[in-house]
Backbone atoms as SQL, in Angstrom:
CREATE TABLE atoms (id INTEGER PRIMARY KEY, chain TEXT, resi INTEGER, resn TEXT, atom TEXT, x REAL, y REAL, z REAL);
INSERT INTO atoms VALUES
  (1, 'A', 1, 'MET', 'N', 59.110, 121.532, 175.206),
  (2, 'A', 1, 'MET', 'CA', 58.323, 122.120, 174.135),
  (3, 'A', 1, 'MET', 'C', 59.179, 123.050, 173.287),
  (4, 'A', 2, 'ASP', 'N', 60.245, 123.566, 173.898),
  (5, 'A', 2, 'ASP', 'CA', 61.160, 124.416, 173.156),
  (6, 'A', 2, 'ASP', 'C', 61.777, 123.638, 171.997),
  (7, 'A', 3, 'LEU', 'N', 62.111, 122.375, 172.243),
  (8, 'A', 3, 'LEU', 'CA', 62.682, 121.524, 171.204),
  (9, 'A', 3, 'LEU', 'C', 61.710, 121.369, 170.041),
  (10, 'A', 4, 'ALA', 'N', 60.448, 121.176, 170.323),
  (11, 'A', 4, 'ALA', 'CA', 59.445, 121.003, 169.267),
  (12, 'A', 4, 'ALA', 'C', 59.329, 122.266, 168.418),
  (13, 'A', 5, 'ALA', 'N', 59.300, 123.431, 169.051),
  (14, 'A', 5, 'ALA', 'CA', 59.204, 124.691, 168.303),
  (15, 'A', 5, 'ALA', 'C', 60.434, 124.895, 167.429),
  (16, 'A', 6, 'LYS', 'N', 61.612, 124.614, 167.984),
  (17, 'A', 6, 'LYS', 'CA', 62.845, 124.739, 167.205),
  (18, 'A', 6, 'LYS', 'C', 62.875, 123.717, 166.071),
  (19, 'A', 7, 'GLY', 'N', 62.385, 122.517, 166.349),
  (20, 'A', 7, 'GLY', 'CA', 62.341, 121.482, 165.317),
  (21, 'A', 7, 'GLY', 'C', 61.439, 121.864, 164.164),
  (22, 'A', 8, 'LEU', 'N', 60.284, 122.402, 164.477),
  (23, 'A', 8, 'LEU', 'CA', 59.351, 122.849, 163.442),
  (24, 'A', 8, 'LEU', 'C', 60.014, 123.908, 162.565),
  (25, 'A', 9, 'GLN', 'N', 60.669, 124.880, 163.180),
  (26, 'A', 9, 'GLN', 'CA', 61.368, 125.926, 162.424),
  (27, 'A', 9, 'GLN', 'C', 62.511, 125.346, 161.603),
  (28, 'A', 10, 'SER', 'N', 63.247, 124.421, 162.180),
  (29, 'A', 10, 'SER', 'CA', 64.367, 123.807, 161.477),
  (30, 'A', 10, 'SER', 'C', 63.899, 123.057, 160.234),
  (31, 'A', 11, 'PHE', 'N', 62.831, 122.277, 160.369),
  (32, 'A', 11, 'PHE', 'CA', 62.317, 121.534, 159.218),
  (33, 'A', 11, 'PHE', 'C', 61.748, 122.476, 158.160),
  (34, 'A', 12, 'GLU', 'N', 61.093, 123.553, 158.579),
  (35, 'A', 12, 'GLU', 'CA', 60.594, 124.535, 157.610),
  (36, 'A', 12, 'GLU', 'C', 61.752, 125.092, 156.784),
  (37, 'A', 13, 'GLY', 'N', 62.858, 125.395, 157.444),
  (38, 'A', 13, 'GLY', 'CA', 64.027, 125.914, 156.739),
  (39, 'A', 13, 'GLY', 'C', 64.683, 124.866, 155.859),
  (40, 'A', 14, 'SER', 'N', 64.832, 123.662, 156.376),
  (41, 'A', 14, 'SER', 'CA', 65.478, 122.592, 155.606),
  (42, 'A', 14, 'SER', 'C', 64.681, 122.228, 154.361),
  (43, 'A', 15, 'PHE', 'N', 63.360, 122.168, 154.488),
  (44, 'A', 15, 'PHE', 'CA', 62.513, 121.762, 153.368),
  (45, 'A', 15, 'PHE', 'C', 62.103, 122.935, 152.486),
  (46, 'A', 16, 'GLU', 'N', 62.391, 124.166, 152.973),
  (47, 'A', 16, 'GLU', 'CA', 61.965, 125.382, 152.271),
  (48, 'A', 16, 'GLU', 'C', 60.465, 125.347, 151.990),
  (49, 'A', 17, 'LEU', 'N', 59.735, 124.848, 152.977),
  (50, 'A', 17, 'LEU', 'CA', 58.287, 124.723, 152.878),
  (51, 'A', 17, 'LEU', 'C', 57.696, 124.945, 154.265),
  (52, 'A', 18, 'PRO', 'N', 56.934, 126.026, 154.444),
  (53, 'A', 18, 'PRO', 'CA', 56.385, 126.294, 155.774),
  (54, 'A', 18, 'PRO', 'C', 55.391, 125.228, 156.218),
  (55, 'A', 19, 'TYR', 'N', 55.346, 125.032, 157.519),
  (56, 'A', 19, 'TYR', 'CA', 54.341, 124.146, 158.095),
  (57, 'A', 19, 'TYR', 'C', 52.980, 124.757, 157.773),
  (58, 'A', 20, 'PRO', 'N', 52.086, 124.021, 157.117),
  (59, 'A', 20, 'PRO', 'CA', 50.873, 124.639, 156.567),
  (60, 'A', 20, 'PRO', 'C', 49.704, 124.835, 157.533),
  (61, 'A', 21, 'LEU', 'N', 49.792, 124.302, 158.728),
  (62, 'A', 21, 'LEU', 'CA', 48.674, 124.424, 159.663),
  (63, 'A', 21, 'LEU', 'C', 48.936, 125.538, 160.674),
  (64, 'A', 22, 'PRO', 'N', 47.887, 126.080, 161.292),
  (65, 'A', 22, 'PRO', 'CA', 48.082, 127.175, 162.242),
  (66, 'A', 22, 'PRO', 'C', 48.719, 126.745, 163.564),
  (67, 'A', 23, 'LYS', 'N', 48.677, 125.453, 163.884),
  (68, 'A', 23, 'LYS', 'CA', 49.290, 124.978, 165.127),
  (69, 'A', 23, 'LYS', 'C', 49.607, 123.496, 165.007),
  (70, 'A', 24, 'LEU', 'N', 50.420, 123.030, 165.934),
  (71, 'A', 24, 'LEU', 'CA', 50.752, 121.613, 166.045),
  (72, 'A', 24, 'LEU', 'C', 50.607, 121.244, 167.511),
  (73, 'A', 25, 'ASP', 'N', 49.709, 120.329, 167.805),
  (74, 'A', 25, 'ASP', 'CA', 49.482, 119.890, 169.182),
  (75, 'A', 25, 'ASP', 'C', 50.341, 118.669, 169.480),
  (76, 'A', 26, 'LEU', 'N', 51.013, 118.697, 170.625),
  (77, 'A', 26, 'LEU', 'CA', 51.760, 117.554, 171.136),
  (78, 'A', 26, 'LEU', 'C', 51.020, 117.076, 172.368),
  (79, 'A', 27, 'ILE', 'N', 50.548, 115.838, 172.326),
  (80, 'A', 27, 'ILE', 'CA', 49.662, 115.317, 173.359),
  (81, 'A', 27, 'ILE', 'C', 50.346, 114.149, 174.058),
  (82, 'A', 28, 'GLY', 'N', 50.504, 114.252, 175.364),
  (83, 'A', 28, 'GLY', 'CA', 51.084, 113.169, 176.143),
  (84, 'A', 28, 'GLY', 'C', 49.997, 112.288, 176.729),
  (85, 'A', 29, 'VAL', 'N', 50.122, 110.984, 176.514),
  (86, 'A', 29, 'VAL', 'CA', 49.160, 110.008, 177.029),
  (87, 'A', 29, 'VAL', 'C', 49.962, 108.970, 177.821),
  (88, 'A', 30, 'PRO', 'N', 49.626, 108.758, 179.097),
  (89, 'A', 30, 'PRO', 'CA', 50.434, 107.864, 179.931),
  (90, 'A', 30, 'PRO', 'C', 50.505, 106.424, 179.424),
  (91, 'A', 31, 'GLU', 'N', 49.407, 105.885, 178.985),
  (92, 'A', 31, 'GLU', 'CA', 49.400, 104.477, 178.593),
  (93, 'A', 31, 'GLU', 'C', 48.969, 104.345, 177.146),
  (94, 'A', 32, 'VAL', 'N', 49.951, 104.423, 176.267),
  (95, 'A', 32, 'VAL', 'CA', 49.719, 104.250, 174.840),
  (96, 'A', 32, 'VAL', 'C', 50.807, 103.303, 174.339),
  (97, 'A', 33, 'SER', 'N', 50.480, 102.461, 173.373),
  (98, 'A', 33, 'SER', 'CA', 51.397, 101.390, 172.987),
  (99, 'A', 33, 'SER', 'C', 52.616, 101.874, 172.212),
  (100, 'A', 34, 'MET', 'N', 52.499, 102.962, 171.463),
  (101, 'A', 34, 'MET', 'CA', 53.625, 103.412, 170.657),
  (102, 'A', 34, 'MET', 'C', 54.334, 104.581, 171.339),
  (103, 'A', 35, 'GLY', 'N', 55.575, 104.824, 170.927),
  (104, 'A', 35, 'GLY', 'CA', 56.324, 105.941, 171.488),
  (105, 'A', 35, 'GLY', 'C', 55.764, 107.273, 171.055),
  (106, 'A', 36, 'GLY', 'N', 55.343, 107.342, 169.797),
  (107, 'A', 36, 'GLY', 'CA', 54.740, 108.541, 169.240),
  (108, 'A', 36, 'GLY', 'C', 53.961, 108.177, 167.993),
  (109, 'A', 37, 'MET', 'N', 52.891, 108.891, 167.745),
  (110, 'A', 37, 'MET', 'CA', 52.084, 108.640, 166.543),
  (111, 'A', 37, 'MET', 'C', 51.667, 109.972, 165.953),
  (112, 'A', 38, 'GLU', 'N', 52.179, 110.229, 164.750),
  (113, 'A', 38, 'GLU', 'CA', 51.870, 111.496, 164.105),
  (114, 'A', 38, 'GLU', 'C', 50.501, 111.448, 163.446),
  (115, 'A', 39, 'ASN', 'N', 49.780, 112.499, 163.619),
  (116, 'A', 39, 'ASN', 'CA', 48.518, 112.736, 162.928),
  (117, 'A', 39, 'ASN', 'C', 48.621, 114.153, 162.395),
  (118, 'A', 40, 'TRP', 'N', 47.911, 114.473, 161.364),
  (119, 'A', 40, 'TRP', 'CA', 47.994, 115.778, 160.735),
  (120, 'A', 40, 'TRP', 'C', 47.612, 116.860, 161.747),
  (121, 'A', 41, 'GLY', 'N', 48.603, 117.594, 162.241),
  (122, 'A', 41, 'GLY', 'CA', 48.355, 118.677, 163.182),
  (123, 'A', 41, 'GLY', 'C', 48.359, 118.288, 164.643),
  (124, 'A', 42, 'ALA', 'N', 48.495, 117.002, 164.937),
  (125, 'A', 42, 'ALA', 'CA', 48.513, 116.553, 166.331),
  (126, 'A', 42, 'ALA', 'C', 49.359, 115.289, 166.437),
  (127, 'A', 43, 'ILE', 'N', 50.258, 115.280, 167.393),
  (128, 'A', 43, 'ILE', 'CA', 51.099, 114.109, 167.615),
  (129, 'A', 43, 'ILE', 'C', 50.812, 113.588, 169.018),
  (130, 'A', 44, 'ILE', 'N', 50.555, 112.292, 169.104),
  (131, 'A', 44, 'ILE', 'CA', 50.292, 111.643, 170.387),
  (132, 'A', 44, 'ILE', 'C', 51.573, 110.918, 170.804),
  (133, 'A', 45, 'PHE', 'N', 52.025, 111.182, 172.014),
  (134, 'A', 45, 'PHE', 'CA', 53.238, 110.567, 172.553),
  (135, 'A', 45, 'PHE', 'C', 52.920, 109.812, 173.825),
  (136, 'A', 46, 'ARG', 'N', 53.652, 108.729, 174.054),
  (137, 'A', 46, 'ARG', 'CA', 53.683, 108.171, 175.396),
  (138, 'A', 46, 'ARG', 'C', 54.321, 109.261, 176.256),
  (139, 'A', 47, 'THR', 'N', 53.764, 109.547, 177.397),
  (140, 'A', 47, 'THR', 'CA', 54.220, 110.664, 178.231),
  (141, 'A', 47, 'THR', 'C', 55.724, 110.604, 178.486),
  (142, 'A', 48, 'THR', 'N', 56.259, 109.411, 178.671),
  (143, 'A', 48, 'THR', 'CA', 57.696, 109.271, 178.936),
  (144, 'A', 48, 'THR', 'C', 58.548, 109.610, 177.723),
  (145, 'A', 49, 'ASN', 'N', 57.937, 109.754, 176.544),
  (146, 'A', 49, 'ASN', 'CA', 58.661, 110.155, 175.338),
  (147, 'A', 49, 'ASN', 'C', 58.446, 111.622, 175.004),
  (148, 'A', 50, 'LEU', 'N', 57.784, 112.347, 175.900),
  (149, 'A', 50, 'LEU', 'CA', 57.505, 113.758, 175.641),
  (150, 'A', 50, 'LEU', 'C', 58.042, 114.656, 176.750),
  (151, 'A', 51, 'LEU', 'N', 57.937, 114.201, 177.980),
  (152, 'A', 51, 'LEU', 'CA', 58.293, 115.048, 179.120),
  (153, 'A', 51, 'LEU', 'C', 59.486, 114.483, 179.876),
  (154, 'A', 52, 'LEU', 'N', 60.355, 115.383, 180.343),
  (155, 'A', 52, 'LEU', 'CA', 61.479, 114.952, 181.168),
  (156, 'A', 52, 'LEU', 'C', 61.901, 116.090, 182.080),
  (157, 'A', 53, 'ASP', 'N', 62.643, 115.736, 183.094),
  (158, 'A', 53, 'ASP', 'CA', 63.269, 116.722, 183.965),
  (159, 'A', 53, 'ASP', 'C', 64.695, 116.899, 183.454),
  (160, 'A', 54, 'PRO', 'N', 65.016, 118.048, 182.836),
  (161, 'A', 54, 'PRO', 'CA', 66.338, 118.206, 182.228),
  (162, 'A', 54, 'PRO', 'C', 67.489, 118.114, 183.230),
  (163, 'A', 55, 'GLU', 'N', 67.219, 118.376, 184.488),
  (164, 'A', 55, 'GLU', 'CA', 68.268, 118.311, 185.511),
  (165, 'A', 55, 'GLU', 'C', 68.449, 116.905, 186.069),
  (166, 'A', 56, 'ASP', 'N', 67.483, 116.033, 185.836),
  (167, 'A', 56, 'ASP', 'CA', 67.504, 114.726, 186.482),
  (168, 'A', 56, 'ASP', 'C', 67.328, 113.579, 185.484),
  (169, 'A', 57, 'SER', 'N', 67.670, 113.813, 184.222),
  (170, 'A', 57, 'SER', 'CA', 67.502, 112.768, 183.211),
  (171, 'A', 57, 'SER', 'C', 68.855, 112.397, 182.623),
  (172, 'A', 58, 'ALA', 'N', 69.030, 111.119, 182.367),
  (173, 'A', 58, 'ALA', 'CA', 70.271, 110.633, 181.770),
  (174, 'A', 58, 'ALA', 'C', 70.385, 111.116, 180.328),
  (175, 'A', 59, 'LEU', 'N', 71.615, 111.188, 179.842),
  (176, 'A', 59, 'LEU', 'CA', 71.868, 111.659, 178.488),
  (177, 'A', 59, 'LEU', 'C', 71.143, 110.815, 177.447),
  (178, 'A', 60, 'ASP', 'N', 71.151, 109.489, 177.610),
  (179, 'A', 60, 'ASP', 'CA', 70.478, 108.642, 176.624),
  (180, 'A', 60, 'ASP', 'C', 68.967, 108.864, 176.636),
  (181, 'A', 61, 'THR', 'N', 68.391, 109.216, 177.783),
  (182, 'A', 61, 'THR', 'CA', 66.958, 109.531, 177.852),
  (183, 'A', 61, 'THR', 'C', 66.669, 110.818, 177.098),
  (184, 'A', 62, 'LYS', 'N', 67.500, 111.830, 177.286),
  (185, 'A', 62, 'LYS', 'CA', 67.330, 113.095, 176.565),
  (186, 'A', 62, 'LYS', 'C', 67.421, 112.880, 175.058),
  (187, 'A', 63, 'GLN', 'N', 68.376, 112.065, 174.633),
  (188, 'A', 63, 'GLN', 'CA', 68.540, 111.799, 173.204),
  (189, 'A', 63, 'GLN', 'C', 67.327, 111.055, 172.654),
  (190, 'A', 64, 'ARG', 'N', 66.857, 110.041, 173.363),
  (191, 'A', 64, 'ARG', 'CA', 65.696, 109.267, 172.903),
  (192, 'A', 64, 'ARG', 'C', 64.471, 110.158, 172.760),
  (193, 'A', 65, 'ILE', 'N', 64.230, 111.012, 173.738),
  (194, 'A', 65, 'ILE', 'CA', 63.063, 111.892, 173.684),
  (195, 'A', 65, 'ILE', 'C', 63.194, 112.887, 172.538),
  (196, 'A', 66, 'ALA', 'N', 64.378, 113.484, 172.376),
  (197, 'A', 66, 'ALA', 'CA', 64.587, 114.433, 171.275),
  (198, 'A', 66, 'ALA', 'C', 64.367, 113.754, 169.930),
  (199, 'A', 67, 'GLU', 'N', 64.918, 112.560, 169.750),
  (200, 'A', 67, 'GLU', 'CA', 64.749, 111.842, 168.483),
  (201, 'A', 67, 'GLU', 'C', 63.288, 111.483, 168.237),
  (202, 'A', 68, 'THR', 'N', 62.570, 111.068, 169.270),
  (203, 'A', 68, 'THR', 'CA', 61.158, 110.709, 169.103),
  (204, 'A', 68, 'THR', 'C', 60.331, 111.919, 168.701),
  (205, 'A', 69, 'ILE', 'N', 60.516, 113.034, 169.396),
  (206, 'A', 69, 'ILE', 'CA', 59.754, 114.246, 169.082),
  (207, 'A', 69, 'ILE', 'C', 60.054, 114.712, 167.664),
  (208, 'A', 70, 'LEU', 'N', 61.334, 114.785, 167.305),
  (209, 'A', 70, 'LEU', 'CA', 61.698, 115.289, 165.979),
  (210, 'A', 70, 'LEU', 'C', 61.327, 114.307, 164.875),
  (211, 'A', 71, 'HIS', 'N', 61.386, 113.022, 165.155),
  (212, 'A', 71, 'HIS', 'CA', 60.939, 112.006, 164.192),
  (213, 'A', 71, 'HIS', 'C', 59.480, 112.256, 163.813),
  (214, 'A', 72, 'ASP', 'N', 58.647, 112.425, 164.828),
  (215, 'A', 72, 'ASP', 'CA', 57.220, 112.593, 164.550),
  (216, 'A', 72, 'ASP', 'C', 56.901, 113.959, 163.956),
  (217, 'A', 73, 'ILE', 'N', 57.635, 114.990, 164.321),
  (218, 'A', 73, 'ILE', 'CA', 57.428, 116.294, 163.681),
  (219, 'A', 73, 'ILE', 'C', 57.811, 116.234, 162.208),
  (220, 'A', 74, 'SER', 'N', 58.878, 115.510, 161.874),
  (221, 'A', 74, 'SER', 'CA', 59.279, 115.412, 160.461),
  (222, 'A', 74, 'SER', 'C', 58.191, 114.763, 159.612),
  (223, 'A', 75, 'HIS', 'N', 57.361, 113.934, 160.239),
  (224, 'A', 75, 'HIS', 'CA', 56.256, 113.305, 159.504),
  (225, 'A', 75, 'HIS', 'C', 55.213, 114.320, 159.031),
  (226, 'A', 76, 'MET', 'N', 55.212, 115.519, 159.582),
  (227, 'A', 76, 'MET', 'CA', 54.269, 116.537, 159.090),
  (228, 'A', 76, 'MET', 'C', 54.556, 116.838, 157.621),
  (229, 'A', 77, 'TRP', 'N', 55.808, 116.643, 157.195),
  (230, 'A', 77, 'TRP', 'CA', 56.173, 116.804, 155.788),
  (231, 'A', 77, 'TRP', 'C', 56.216, 115.442, 155.097),
  (232, 'A', 78, 'PHE', 'N', 57.037, 114.515, 155.626),
  (233, 'A', 78, 'PHE', 'CA', 57.187, 113.202, 154.999),
  (234, 'A', 78, 'PHE', 'C', 56.290, 112.198, 155.706),
  (235, 'A', 79, 'GLY', 'N', 55.156, 111.967, 155.151),
  (236, 'A', 79, 'GLY', 'CA', 54.208, 111.016, 155.722),
  (237, 'A', 79, 'GLY', 'C', 52.815, 111.593, 155.793),
  (238, 'A', 80, 'ASP', 'N', 52.699, 112.900, 156.062),
  (239, 'A', 80, 'ASP', 'CA', 51.378, 113.524, 156.137),
  (240, 'A', 80, 'ASP', 'C', 51.147, 114.453, 154.945),
  (241, 'A', 81, 'LEU', 'N', 52.035, 115.421, 154.735),
  (242, 'A', 81, 'LEU', 'CA', 51.894, 116.324, 153.591),
  (243, 'A', 81, 'LEU', 'C', 52.180, 115.578, 152.288),
  (244, 'A', 82, 'VAL', 'N', 53.235, 114.799, 152.294),
  (245, 'A', 82, 'VAL', 'CA', 53.610, 113.953, 151.157),
  (246, 'A', 82, 'VAL', 'C', 53.661, 112.531, 151.685),
  (247, 'A', 83, 'THR', 'N', 52.984, 111.624, 151.019),
  (248, 'A', 83, 'THR', 'CA', 52.952, 110.252, 151.513),
  (249, 'A', 83, 'THR', 'C', 53.064, 109.266, 150.357),
  (250, 'A', 84, 'THR', 'N', 53.302, 108.026, 150.693),
  (251, 'A', 84, 'THR', 'CA', 53.373, 106.985, 149.670),
  (252, 'A', 84, 'THR', 'C', 51.963, 106.554, 149.284),
  (253, 'A', 85, 'ARG', 'N', 51.862, 105.977, 148.131),
  (254, 'A', 85, 'ARG', 'CA', 50.557, 105.566, 147.627),
  (255, 'A', 85, 'ARG', 'C', 50.025, 104.327, 148.350),
  (256, 'A', 86, 'TYR', 'N', 50.926, 103.413, 148.667),
  (257, 'A', 86, 'TYR', 'CA', 50.519, 102.155, 149.293),
  (258, 'A', 86, 'TYR', 'C', 51.324, 101.918, 150.571),
  (259, 'A', 87, 'TRP', 'N', 50.849, 101.000, 151.401),
  (260, 'A', 87, 'TRP', 'CA', 51.509, 100.688, 152.664),
  (261, 'A', 87, 'TRP', 'C', 52.892, 100.076, 152.465),
  (262, 'A', 88, 'ASP', 'N', 53.185, 99.555, 151.289),
  (263, 'A', 88, 'ASP', 'CA', 54.505, 98.969, 151.082),
  (264, 'A', 88, 'ASP', 'C', 55.605, 100.036, 151.072),
  (265, 'A', 89, 'GLY', 'N', 55.239, 101.306, 151.070),
  (266, 'A', 89, 'GLY', 'CA', 56.209, 102.391, 151.164),
  (267, 'A', 89, 'GLY', 'C', 56.442, 102.870, 152.584),
  (268, 'A', 90, 'LEU', 'N', 55.879, 102.171, 153.551),
  (269, 'A', 90, 'LEU', 'CA', 55.986, 102.580, 154.952),
  (270, 'A', 90, 'LEU', 'C', 57.440, 102.653, 155.421),
  (271, 'A', 91, 'SER', 'N', 58.258, 101.701, 155.001),
  (272, 'A', 91, 'SER', 'CA', 59.656, 101.716, 155.448),
  (273, 'A', 91, 'SER', 'C', 60.395, 102.936, 154.907),
  (274, 'A', 92, 'LEU', 'N', 60.035, 103.405, 153.725),
  (275, 'A', 92, 'LEU', 'CA', 60.644, 104.609, 153.166),
  (276, 'A', 92, 'LEU', 'C', 60.274, 105.829, 154.008),
  (277, 'A', 93, 'LYS', 'N', 58.998, 105.953, 154.343),
  (278, 'A', 93, 'LYS', 'CA', 58.512, 107.065, 155.167),
  (279, 'A', 93, 'LYS', 'C', 59.185, 107.053, 156.534),
  (280, 'A', 94, 'GLU', 'N', 59.255, 105.896, 157.166),
  (281, 'A', 94, 'GLU', 'CA', 59.868, 105.784, 158.489),
  (282, 'A', 94, 'GLU', 'C', 61.381, 105.984, 158.422),
  (283, 'A', 95, 'GLY', 'N', 61.987, 105.493, 157.354),
  (284, 'A', 95, 'GLY', 'CA', 63.429, 105.688, 157.180),
  (285, 'A', 95, 'GLY', 'C', 63.790, 107.159, 157.052),
  (286, 'A', 96, 'PHE', 'N', 63.031, 107.896, 156.245),
  (287, 'A', 96, 'PHE', 'CA', 63.257, 109.340, 156.119),
  (288, 'A', 96, 'PHE', 'C', 63.084, 110.033, 157.462),
  (289, 'A', 97, 'ALA', 'N', 62.034, 109.693, 158.182),
  (290, 'A', 97, 'ALA', 'CA', 61.767, 110.343, 159.467),
  (291, 'A', 97, 'ALA', 'C', 62.886, 110.060, 160.468),
  (292, 'A', 98, 'THR', 'N', 63.397, 108.845, 160.475),
  (293, 'A', 98, 'THR', 'CA', 64.497, 108.506, 161.379),
  (294, 'A', 98, 'THR', 'C', 65.757, 109.275, 161.009),
  (295, 'A', 99, 'LEU', 'N', 66.097, 109.293, 159.732),
  (296, 'A', 99, 'LEU', 'CA', 67.267, 110.037, 159.276),
  (297, 'A', 99, 'LEU', 'C', 67.128, 111.524, 159.603),
  (298, 'A', 100, 'LEU', 'N', 65.964, 112.090, 159.333),
  (299, 'A', 100, 'LEU', 'CA', 65.732, 113.508, 159.601),
  (300, 'A', 100, 'LEU', 'C', 65.800, 113.818, 161.092),
  (301, 'A', 101, 'SER', 'N', 65.320, 112.909, 161.929),
  (302, 'A', 101, 'SER', 'CA', 65.391, 113.157, 163.377),
  (303, 'A', 101, 'SER', 'C', 66.841, 113.143, 163.848),
  (304, 'A', 102, 'TRP', 'N', 67.652, 112.223, 163.338),
  (305, 'A', 102, 'TRP', 'CA', 69.068, 112.191, 163.713),
  (306, 'A', 102, 'TRP', 'C', 69.764, 113.473, 163.263),
  (307, 'A', 103, 'TYR', 'N', 69.489, 113.888, 162.035),
  (308, 'A', 103, 'TYR', 'CA', 70.084, 115.109, 161.498),
  (309, 'A', 103, 'TYR', 'C', 69.671, 116.317, 162.340),
  (310, 'A', 104, 'ALA', 'N', 68.397, 116.413, 162.660),
  (311, 'A', 104, 'ALA', 'CA', 67.896, 117.565, 163.419),
  (312, 'A', 104, 'ALA', 'C', 68.459, 117.589, 164.834),
  (313, 'A', 105, 'VAL', 'N', 68.528, 116.435, 165.490),
  (314, 'A', 105, 'VAL', 'CA', 69.109, 116.391, 166.836),
  (315, 'A', 105, 'VAL', 'C', 70.559, 116.860, 166.774),
  (316, 'A', 106, 'ASP', 'N', 71.307, 116.369, 165.810),
  (317, 'A', 106, 'ASP', 'CA', 72.706, 116.757, 165.671),
  (318, 'A', 106, 'ASP', 'C', 72.836, 118.251, 165.387),
  (319, 'A', 107, 'LYS', 'N', 72.016, 118.764, 164.477),
  (320, 'A', 107, 'LYS', 'CA', 72.074, 120.175, 164.081),
  (321, 'A', 107, 'LYS', 'C', 71.616, 121.098, 165.212),
  (322, 'A', 108, 'MET', 'N', 70.495, 120.784, 165.819),
  (323, 'A', 108, 'MET', 'CA', 69.899, 121.676, 166.812),
  (324, 'A', 108, 'MET', 'C', 70.620, 121.637, 168.153),
  (325, 'A', 109, 'LEU', 'N', 71.150, 120.513, 168.511),
  (326, 'A', 109, 'LEU', 'CA', 71.819, 120.386, 169.805),
  (327, 'A', 109, 'LEU', 'C', 73.335, 120.413, 169.631),
  (328, 'A', 110, 'LEU', 'N', 73.772, 121.052, 168.553),
  (329, 'A', 110, 'LEU', 'CA', 75.187, 121.312, 168.280),
  (330, 'A', 110, 'LEU', 'C', 76.049, 120.056, 168.264),
  (331, 'A', 111, 'GLY', 'N', 75.465, 118.957, 167.850),
  (332, 'A', 111, 'GLY', 'CA', 76.219, 117.721, 167.744),
  (333, 'A', 111, 'GLY', 'C', 76.485, 117.036, 169.068),
  (334, 'A', 112, 'PHE', 'N', 76.096, 117.658, 170.158),
  (335, 'A', 112, 'PHE', 'CA', 76.431, 117.122, 171.478),
  (336, 'A', 112, 'PHE', 'C', 75.841, 115.741, 171.712),
  (337, 'A', 113, 'LEU', 'N', 74.537, 115.599, 171.530),
  (338, 'A', 113, 'LEU', 'CA', 73.897, 114.329, 171.871),
  (339, 'A', 113, 'LEU', 'C', 74.310, 113.201, 170.949),
  (340, 'A', 114, 'CYS', 'N', 74.438, 113.476, 169.660),
  (341, 'A', 114, 'CYS', 'CA', 74.744, 112.397, 168.721),
  (342, 'A', 114, 'CYS', 'C', 76.186, 111.918, 168.846),
  (343, 'A', 115, 'ARG', 'N', 77.040, 112.704, 169.447),
  (344, 'A', 115, 'ARG', 'CA', 78.433, 112.306, 169.574),
  (345, 'A', 115, 'ARG', 'C', 78.750, 111.687, 170.939),
  (346, 'A', 116, 'LYS', 'N', 77.810, 111.728, 171.829),
  (347, 'A', 116, 'LYS', 'CA', 78.006, 111.112, 173.142),
  (348, 'A', 116, 'LYS', 'C', 77.381, 109.727, 173.120),
  (349, 'A', 117, 'HIS', 'N', 78.045, 108.802, 173.748),
  (350, 'A', 117, 'HIS', 'CA', 77.520, 107.441, 173.806),
  (351, 'A', 117, 'HIS', 'C', 77.208, 107.108, 175.255),
  (352, 'A', 118, 'PRO', 'N', 75.958, 106.719, 175.522),
  (353, 'A', 118, 'PRO', 'CA', 75.628, 106.372, 176.905),
  (354, 'A', 118, 'PRO', 'C', 76.460, 105.190, 177.381),
  (355, 'A', 119, 'SER', 'N', 76.847, 105.233, 178.618),
  (356, 'A', 119, 'SER', 'CA', 77.660, 104.128, 179.148),
  (357, 'A', 119, 'SER', 'C', 76.784, 103.047, 179.714);
């Protein structure tokens, strides 16, 4: 959850636009088809994409979870606050969120995760 709080602050600074809601709920659901689904003020995650044991998780698992959480948090700005007019802009919204999650993981975790390659 520390990552989510830092991510929210990081995106607020990067976008120079505060998160407009009083809270953001991160909800873990064991059996859900997608890795994460952003909704305005609440993000639903497959539990395996939200929770981990930091002492007992592989590096690639930590990176995947960090990218998933930050991807969906970035949607609070790109996709929820500002969105495309039609569904044909979905790839643009998802592309921005993916790029922003990679940038945030690299920035927040001091480049460590993005520069390591799982074996």
